[in-house]
N, C-alpha and C positions, 0 to 999 in steps of 0.2 A: 190712809185712800179712800174717799168714799166714791161708791160704785154709780155709775151712770143710772137715772134718774128710772123707775121703772114707772111705764105708760099705763096711763089711767085705763084702758082695758085688759091691761095686768093682770089687776085686781087692788092698785092704790088706794088706799083707805083716804078719801078726799074730803069727807065727812064725819063729826062724831056728836051724835045724840043721847044725853043723858043726863043722869041726876050727879051734881057736882058733892063729892064723897069728899073731895079734900083740895085746899088749897094753899100753897105755897108762895115765897116770893117769885119763881121762876118755872114753874110746874104746874099743875094741876091734876087731879085724877076722876075721871067720870064713867060711872057706875052704870055700864050698859050689858041688859039680860045678863046679871049678877055676875060681871066681874069687874073689874078694876082697871081700865085703861089708861096708863098714864101720858100725860104729853109735857113736853115743854111748850111754855108759854111765855110770852112778852108782857112786862109788867102792866102796860094799857090792856091786853086781853086780860091776865091775872085779875085787873081794877076792873074788869067787868062780871066775874062770875059771883054766886053768892051760896055758899054749902047750905043741901038740900035741895035745892028748886034744877030743874030741867034748864036746860044749856046746848046751844049746838054750837060745838066748830069747827072751821075751814082747817081741813090737817092736810100733812106732806109727810110722807114717809122717807126718813132720810137712810136709806142703807148702806151699812160696811160691811167689810169680809167677816168680821167678827159681831156685829148688833145690826138692831134695828130699832131707830127713835124717831120715835111720833111726834111731831111738832104743831101745835095747835095755834088759831089764832081766830081774832074774834070777827073778820069778813074774809072772803074770797081774796079778794084783792090785796091784803097782808099778806096771803099766800104766794099768790103768785108773783107779785116781788120778791118774797121771799127765794122764789124758787129761780127769777130771773139772776137775782145775788148773786147765787149757788154756780151760774153759768161764768160769772166773770175769774178770771186766773187770779188765784190763791184765797179767792174767799170760799170760807165752808160754814159750816153751819153755825158756827159759834158767832163769827163776825157778821154772819148775815142776823142775827137775832139782834145784836147790839148795834148794827144800824136801824134795826126797827124799833129799838127801844127810843133811841136818841132822836130819829125822824121818822118820822108818819110817810107814807108810800107817796103821797104830794110833794110833801117836802125833798124827799129823794130824786123823784119824778123831775122835779125843777131844778135841783142839784144838779141832775147827772146832765139832762137838756141845758141848760146855761151854762156846764162847764162850771160849777161854783165849786172851786175845789177847796174853799175857806171851811164852806157848811160841810162839806163829807169828811173834813180832816177832826169833825166834830166828835167820830165816832171812833171809839178807843182801838186800836189796833190797825186803823185806816192811815198813813201817812200821806206827805205829796205823792210820791210815787205810786204809790196803791191809788190814791182820787183820778189821777189821770189816766191810769191804768182802766178804772172802772169806766170812765168819760169814754175814751175811744172805743169799749167794746159793748157797753150798755149804750150808747145815744140815740144809734138808732132803732134799738127797741123797746126803751121806756114807754114810748107813747103806746106801744100794743096792750099795756096794762091797765087797767082799768081804774076810774074814781072808786076810791074807795065809801065804804058800804057807811052804817051810823052803828059808832061803838056800842056797845052793851053797857047797862046801866050797873052804877059804883057797887062796891059790895059790902059787905057786914064787917063786923070790928077786927080790928088787929090784934094779934096777938103781944102778952106781955112783952116777950121776948123782940121786940120790933127794931131795936137798933142792931142786935144778930142778923137778923133776917134780911135785913135791905142791907147790910154791909158785905152780908157774903155773897147774895144777888148781884152787887153790883161790881164785886170781887168778880165772879163768873162769868159776868159779861167783858171782864177786861181791863177795870181800873184796880192801881194798886190799894192797897191797906189804905194808905193817907189818904188816898181821894176820897175814898169811900166813906173813913170817918169822918172826914171834914163836910162829906154832902150829907150824913146825918146830924152833923152840929146844926147845917143849916137849915135844915126842914124841923129839929126837934120840936120849934114852938107847933106846929102842927099839932101834935100830941098834947098840949097845953091847951089851945083852944079847944081841939074835940077829944076829951082820953080814948072815945071808941073809932077815931081813923081808922082806919082799916091800911093793913100794913103794905097791900099793892099801890093806893094812894100814894104813901109813903117815900116808895121805890119811884114813882114816877114822875114827882115832887123832885127826888135829888136826882134822877136823870137831867132833868129840867136846868137844875144848877150845875152840875156838872158839865152842861151841851152852851150853858152860858160862859164858862170860864175858859 
């Protein structure tokens, strides 16, 4: 059970700025004042982070009965759309993250505004009924969310165990192990073209191949 979002005036963490200490397929650790703050991030957001460099993430704090989870985004628009998606019936943080991993805020905005159920059903975990419910509940709200900001720059080299990290990240977003492995096969050529390609870039490419299927 996700508790009601804490309003900004009550102390919500809306932004995080510091040095990137660690980057994974779906999360990052930002060092702030000697503390390492972990944020769950979409592959697109992770792709813009570089180890050892300063970065700023728009953030949303999700409060549960037994935990606090900070979600990080490359732009305030992604964060606001994440929070908007959470207001839809049956949409939790994991599904909202999956939606933003497959579709950009502008693509989601257009899909909801035009009732494009086929586009929405590309997100793992969203079926036709869920897409219809999302359109009904969010159609009148999507225009209140601003346009996307410019994405951050590409990140550094990928770990050697990219396949395991990408597969794990895809499964964490809702795809089956079989689909995740197939997507890894589809993007393996990128590592041959550029052995230093970032794991987050591979993750994003894998998501694109899954979205097309």
